[in-house]
C-alpha positions in Angstrom: -6.2 17.4 -106.1 -9.8 16.8 -104.3 -10.3 14.6 -101.5 -13.0 12.7 -103.6 -10.3 12.0 -106.2 -8.7 9.6 -103.8 -11.7 7.2 -104.9 -10.8 7.0 -108.7 -8.4 4.4 -108.8 -9.8 2.4 -106.2 -13.3 2.6 -108.3 -11.8 2.1 -111.4 -9.5 -1.1 -110.3 -12.2 -3.2 -108.3 -14.6 -2.7 -111.2 -13.2 -5.1 -113.7 -12.0 -7.6 -110.9 -15.6 -9.2 -111.3 -16.4 -9.1 -115.0 -14.9 -10.0 -118.3 -14.9 -7.6 -121.3 -15.3 -10.0 -124.1 -18.5 -11.4 -125.4 -19.8 -14.9 -124.6 -21.7 -16.7 -127.4 -23.1 -20.3 -126.9 -21.5 -22.9 -129.1 -24.0 -25.4 -131.0 -23.3 -28.9 -130.1 -21.9 -31.1 -133.1 -24.0 -33.7 -134.3 -21.2 -35.6 -135.7 -19.1 -36.0 -132.6 -20.2 -35.8 -129.4 -17.2 -36.2 -128.1 -15.6 -32.9 -129.1 -15.3 -30.2 -126.3 -17.1 -28.0 -128.4 -20.1 -30.5 -128.5 -21.4 -29.5 -124.7 -23.7 -27.2 -124.8 -22.6 -25.2 -121.6 -19.6 -24.4 -123.2 -18.9 -20.5 -124.2 -16.8 -18.5 -126.8 -15.1 -15.5 -125.4 -14.4 -12.9 -128.3 -12.0 -9.8 -128.0 -14.0 -6.4 -127.0 -14.2 -3.9 -130.2 -13.6 -0.4 -127.8 -10.2 -0.3 -126.4 -7.1 2.1 -127.0 -4.3 4.0 -125.6 -2.9 7.2 -127.1 -0.6 10.4 -125.9 -1.0 14.0 -127.3 -0.6 17.7 -126.5 -3.4 19.9 -125.5 -3.3 23.5 -125.9 -5.4 25.8 -124.4 -5.8 30.0 -123.7 -5.5 31.2 -120.7 -9.0 33.1 -119.8 -7.1 35.2 -116.8 -5.6 38.5 -116.9 -1.9 37.1 -116.7 1.0 38.0 -118.9 0.7 34.2 -120.3 -1.7 33.4 -123.2 -1.4 30.0 -123.4 -0.4 26.5 -121.5 0.5 23.1 -122.8 0.0 19.7 -121.5 1.0 16.1 -122.4 -2.0 14.0 -121.6 -2.3 10.1 -121.9 -5.6 8.6 -122.7 -7.1 5.2 -122.1 -10.2 3.8 -123.7 -12.5 0.6 -122.6 -15.5 -0.3 -122.1 -17.8 -3.1 -121.6 -21.5 -4.0 -119.9 -20.0 -2.7 -116.4 -18.0 0.5 -116.5 -16.5 2.4 -119.3 -13.4 4.5 -120.0 -13.0 7.3 -122.5 -10.2 9.6 -122.2 -10.5 11.8 -119.5 -13.4 10.7 -118.4 -15.3 7.3 -116.9 -18.0 6.0 -115.0 -19.5 2.9 -113.7 -23.3 2.0 -115.1 -25.7 1.9 -112.3 -28.1 1.0 -114.8 -28.5 0.6 -118.8 -30.1 -0.9 -121.9 -29.5 -0.3 -125.2 -30.6 3.5 -125.3 -30.1 4.5 -121.8 -27.7 4.6 -118.7 -27.7 5.9 -115.6 -23.9 6.1 -114.3 -21.7 7.2 -111.7 -19.5 9.1 -113.6 -16.3 11.0 -113.3 -14.4 13.4 -115.6 -11.2 15.8 -115.4 -11.5 19.3 -115.3 -8.8 21.6 -116.3 -7.9 25.1 -114.7 -5.9 26.7 -117.3 -3.2 29.1 -115.6 0.4 29.8 -116.6 2.5 26.8 -115.9 4.7 28.2 -113.2 1.9 28.0 -110.8 0.5 24.8 -111.7 2.6 22.7 -109.3 1.7 25.2 -106.4 -1.9 25.1 -106.8 -2.4 21.9 -108.6 -6.0 22.6 -109.1 -6.6 20.6 -112.2 -8.7 17.4 -110.7 -11.2 14.6 -111.3 -14.8 15.5 -110.4 -17.2 13.2 -109.2 -21.3 12.9 -110.3 -24.5 11.3 -111.3 -24.7 11.1 -115.3 -27.5 10.3 -117.5 -26.8 9.5 -121.3 -28.7 8.5 -124.3 -27.6 6.9 -127.1 -29.4 5.9 -130.3 -27.4 5.1 -133.7 -24.8 7.8 -133.7 -26.2 10.2 -131.7 -25.3 10.5 -128.2 -26.9 13.0 -125.4 -25.5 13.7 -121.8 -26.6 15.4 -118.6 -25.0 15.3 -115.5 -24.4 17.3 -111.9 -21.0 17.3 -110.6 -19.1 18.3 -107.6 -15.3 19.1 -107.0 -13.9 17.9 -103.8 -15.3 21.1 -101.7 -18.6 20.5 -102.9 -18.8 23.5 -105.4 -21.7 22.3 -107.8 -21.9 22.2 -111.6 -23.5 20.5 -114.2 -23.6 20.3 -118.0 -26.0 18.8 -121.0 -23.8 17.7 -123.9 -24.9 16.6 -127.4 -22.5 14.8 -129.7 -22.9 12.8 -133.2 -20.5 9.8 -133.6 -19.6 9.9 -137.4 -17.5 7.6 -139.7 -16.5 7.9 -143.1 -13.5 5.9 -144.4 -10.5 6.6 -142.6 -12.2 9.4 -140.5 -14.0 9.4 -137.5 -15.7 12.5 -136.6 -17.5 13.6 -133.4 -18.9 17.2 -133.8 -20.1 18.3 -130.0 -22.3 21.0 -128.4 -22.3 21.8 -124.1 -23.8 24.1 -121.8 -22.0 24.3 -118.2 -24.2 25.4 -115.4 -21.9 26.7 -112.6 -22.8 27.5 -108.9 -22.2 30.8 -107.5 -19.7 28.9 -105.0 -17.7 27.4 -108.2 -17.7 30.8 -110.0 -16.5 32.6 -107.0 -13.9 30.1 -106.5 -12.5 29.6 -109.8 -12.8 32.7 -111.3 -13.4 35.2 -108.6 -10.6 33.6 -106.7 -12.6 33.3 -103.3 -12.8 37.4 -103.4 -15.4 38.2 -105.6 -18.7 36.4 -106.2 -20.3 36.8 -109.7 -23.0 34.7 -108.8 -24.0 31.2 -110.8 -23.7 31.2 -114.8 -23.9 29.4 -117.9 -21.2 29.2 -120.2 -21.3 27.5 -123.6 -19.0 25.1 -125.5 -18.8 23.6 -128.8 -16.0 21.5 -130.9 -14.7 18.5 -133.2 -13.3 15.5 -131.6 -11.5 13.8 -134.8 -9.9 10.4 -135.4 -8.1 9.5 -138.8 -6.8 5.8 -139.4 -3.3 6.0 -140.6 -2.4 2.2 -140.8 -2.8 -0.9 -139.0 -3.9 -0.1 -135.3 -2.1 3.5 -135.4 -4.6 6.7 -135.2 -3.7 10.4 -135.3 -5.8 12.4 -133.1 -7.2 15.9 -133.3 -9.5 17.9 -131.4 -10.8 21.5 -131.4 -13.0 23.8 -129.3 -14.1 26.7 -128.1 -15.7 28.1 -124.6 -17.6 30.9 -124.4 -18.0 32.3 -120.5 -21.0 34.3 -119.2 -20.8 38.0 -119.3 -20.8 38.1 -115.4 -17.5 36.1 -115.7 -16.3 38.3 -118.3 -16.7 41.4 -116.2 -14.5 40.2 -113.5 -11.0 42.0 -113.1 -9.4 38.6 -113.2 -10.8 37.6 -116.6 -9.3 39.1 -119.9 -10.7 36.8 -122.6 -14.2 35.6 -122.9 -13.6 33.2 -125.3 -11.1 30.4 -124.6 -9.8 28.2 -127.6 -8.4 24.7 -127.4 -7.0 22.4 -129.2 -5.3 18.7 -129.1 -3.2 16.7 -131.3 -1.7 13.2 -130.5 -1.7 9.2 -131.9 -3.1 6.2 -130.5 -3.3 2.8 -130.8 -6.9 1.4 -131.4 -8.7 -1.6 -133.2 -8.0 -1.8 -136.8 -11.4 -0.6 -138.5 -10.5 -2.5 -141.8 -9.4 -5.7 -139.9 -11.6 -6.1 -137.1 -10.4 -8.9 -134.7 -13.2 -11.7 -134.7 -11.2 -14.3 -133.4 -11.9 -16.3 -130.0 -9.8 -15.5 -127.0 -7.1 -18.0 -126.8 -6.9 -19.8 -123.4 -3.3 -18.6 -122.9 -3.9 -15.3 -123.8 -6.8 -15.1 -121.6 -7.8 -13.0 -118.4 -4.9 -13.0 -115.9 -4.3 -12.6 -112.4 -0.6 -11.1 -111.3 0.6 -11.0 -107.6 3.9 -9.0 -107.1 6.4 -7.9 -104.2 8.8 -5.3 -104.7 11.4 -3.2 -103.1 11.9 0.5 -103.5 15.0 2.1 -105.0 16.2 5.6 -105.4 17.8 4.9 -108.9 16.3 6.6 -111.9 15.1 4.2 -114.7 18.1 4.6 -116.4 20.3 3.2 -113.8 18.0 0.5 -113.2 18.0 -0.7 -116.9 21.6 -0.4 -117.2 21.9 -2.7 -113.9 23.2 0.1 -111.7 20.0 0.4 -109.2 20.7 1.1 -105.6 18.8 -0.1 -102.7 16.5 2.3 -100.5 18.3 2.4 -97.4 14.8 2.3 -95.5 14.1 -0.8 -97.2 10.5 0.6 -98.1 8.6 -2.3 -100.1 5.2 -2.9 -101.9 3.0 -5.9 -102.6 0.3 -5.6 -105.2 -2.6 -7.7 -107.2 -3.4 -7.1 -111.1 -5.9 -8.5 -112.7 -5.7 -8.4 -116.7 -8.7 -8.5 -119.5 -7.5 -9.4 -123.1 -8.0 -6.9 -125.8 -6.2 -8.3 -128.6 -3.6 -10.8 -129.7 -2.0 -8.5 -132.4 -0.8 -5.1 -133.1 0.2 -4.1 -136.5 -0.3 -7.4 -137.5 2.8 -8.9 -135.2 1.8 -11.5 -132.3 1.9 -8.9 -129.4 -0.8 -9.5 -126.7 -2.6 -6.6 -125.5 -4.3 -6.5 -122.2 -6.6 -3.4 -120.1 -5.2 -4.3 -116.5 -6.2 -2.8 -113.3 -4.5 -3.5 -110.0 -4.4 -2.4 -106.0 -0.8 -1.9 -104.4 -0.4 -1.8 -100.6 3.0 0.3 -99.6 4.1 -1.2 -96.3 4.9 0.7 -93.4 8.6 1.2 -92.7 10.5 3.6 -90.4 10.0 6.6 -92.5 6.6 5.9 -93.8 2.9 4.6 -92.8 0.7 2.0 -94.6 -0.9 3.6 -98.0 -2.7 2.0 -100.9 -2.3 2.9 -104.7 -4.5 2.4 -107.5 -3.4 1.5 -111.2 -4.9 1.3 -114.7 -3.0 0.8 -117.7 -2.9 -0.9 -121.3 -0.3 -3.9 -121.1 1.2 -5.5 -124.0 3.7 -8.7 -124.4 5.6 -10.3 -126.9 6.7 -13.7 -126.7 9.7 -15.3 -127.8 10.0 -18.8 -128.3 13.7 -20.3 -127.6 12.8 -23.6 -126.3 11.4 -22.3 -123.3 8.7 -19.0 -123.8 9.8 -15.6 -122.7 8.1 -12.3 -123.0 8.5 -8.8 -122.6 6.1 -6.8 -121.8 5.3 -2.9 -121.4 2.6 -0.7 -119.6 0.9 2.6 -119.8 -1.5 4.0 -117.7 -2.3 6.1 -114.4 -1.5 5.6 -110.7 -2.9 7.2 -107.8 -1.7 7.2 -104.0 -3.6 7.5 -101.0 -0.7 9.2 -99.8 2.8 10.2 -101.3 5.4 7.2 -100.6 8.4 8.4 -99.2 10.7 7.3 -102.1 8.9 9.8 -103.9 8.3 12.5 -101.7 11.7 12.9 -100.3 13.2 12.9 -103.9 10.5 16.0 -104.9 11.5 17.5 -101.7 15.2 17.9 -103.0 14.0 19.5 -106.0 11.4 21.6 -104.3 8.2 20.4 -106.0 5.0 19.8 -104.3 4.2 16.1 -104.8 1.3 14.8 -107.0 -0.8 11.7 -105.8 -1.6 11.2 -109.4 0.9 10.1 -111.9 1.7 8.2 -115.0 2.5 4.8 -114.6 5.0 2.5 -116.4 5.5 -1.0 -116.1 8.4 -3.0 -117.9 8.7 -7.0 -117.2 10.4 -9.8 -118.6 9.3 -13.3 -117.5 9.5 -17.0 -118.4 6.8 -19.7 -118.6 7.2 -22.1 -115.6 5.6 -24.9 -117.5 8.3 -24.5 -120.3 11.2 -24.7 -117.2 9.7 -27.7 -115.4 8.3 -29.3 -118.3 4.9 -29.8 -116.4 1.4 -28.9 -118.9 -0.7 -27.9 -115.9 1.6 -25.0 -115.2 1.8 -24.0 -119.0 -0.4 -20.8 -118.2 2.1 -19.6 -115.6 4.6 -17.0 -115.8 7.6 -16.0 -113.3 9.1 -12.8 -114.1 10.8 -9.2 -112.9 8.9 -5.9 -113.4 9.6 -2.2 -112.6 7.0 -0.4 -111.0 7.4 3.3 -112.3 5.5 6.5 -111.7 6.7 9.8 -112.8 5.3 13.1 -114.1 6.4 13.2 -117.7 9.1 15.7 -117.0 6.9 18.8 -115.9 5.2 18.2 -119.1 1.5 17.8 -117.7 -0.6 20.0 -115.5 -2.6 16.9 -114.3 0.3 15.5 -112.7 1.4 18.7 -110.5 4.1 19.8 -113.3 6.8 17.3 -111.4 10.3 15.9 -112.5 10.5 12.7 -110.9 9.0 9.8 -109.4 9.5 6.5 -108.0 10.5 2.8 -108.5 10.3 -0.5 -107.5 12.2 -3.4 -108.4 9.2 -6.2 -108.2 9.4 -10.4 -108.8 6.0 -11.9 -109.7 3.8 -14.8 -110.6 1.2 -14.4 -113.3 -1.5 -16.8 -113.9 -3.6 -16.9 -117.0 -7.2 -18.6 -117.1 
């Protein structure tokens, strides 16, 4: 992972902390009832955002290098979210430096795959998020981008991309074409293995991204693409294929196109802040969920602050609250590790049970990046002979109770006290993005969450 990649989670976590994703609309005064709360002209109504989603699927790509293996596969989670200040779109995202209805200038990042045989991916961990500056033009369904990028060692490249967003019935189709300019240092490292310099070059990619509305919030995802490497790259002894085909098949949860959510955000489902403190455990998820968790002998601990933006108050017509959430986590120093930071982004779902007192069950899916690998995680991977990955899949399982209900105190109706599992893992060696590792870390945490 590149050294610039350390900025990704903190960048994305900080951005939502000062803004809301929902739209604010002024409420007209009611002439017939001036004492009504809605009669105040300074009141606004907040609505759920129209662009959000979480998905997962399998990517299959040809290996262009001269190796015995011809194909590599990856399991990739996807997160989608957008407001007036930043955006996430699958494996790319950015922060708006300037924008209007048709033009944007963004600080931009996207994930770059290096398709090599699976057995070498843990050792090399060449896949990475790269950073750069992007210009984007949007008008109706047309979208055109240009970006200048760099990996963590200042190997520069750029691209221009044109795509069109087209909707027909249950289908969403997005054909695209892209030219990629790569510097000689980029090509020398990634194709010449720092031994042969083929010079700078221009590659071309084209494809089709599709989304099919299956039912309610459930969509099927399918993407197809092909990349043609330049002749100077194809002539290298390290390269076997000039054309590289790739595909992606998966599913995801997105707003129901046939039943758009136009309801205002209820105050009890509004934004939230969550403060948590947790203790590491060497036990796996199954042991924790069955009550057989063990304590960490070095008593490693963390403290976290999460912020949530409401996305919807229903999923599959069920009363499930969805949030985009971003968090900063501080891992305290101990006998075996120094202080270190972690950034998290994800989508969190809550289901409420009213049993006199209100209880909630919560599940989150997302991405986690640490500035340095924690002891509890690194020691496990050392035993399995894995090279640790700073970027891993993130899961959060929670159970909480409404504090206002417990004390029968109305001012605390938006406060919740709960327990959660803070989980990082590599999805059982299925993803090169997470270093092809099997393992991770778990923390048992207690938290207070306040909605406002």
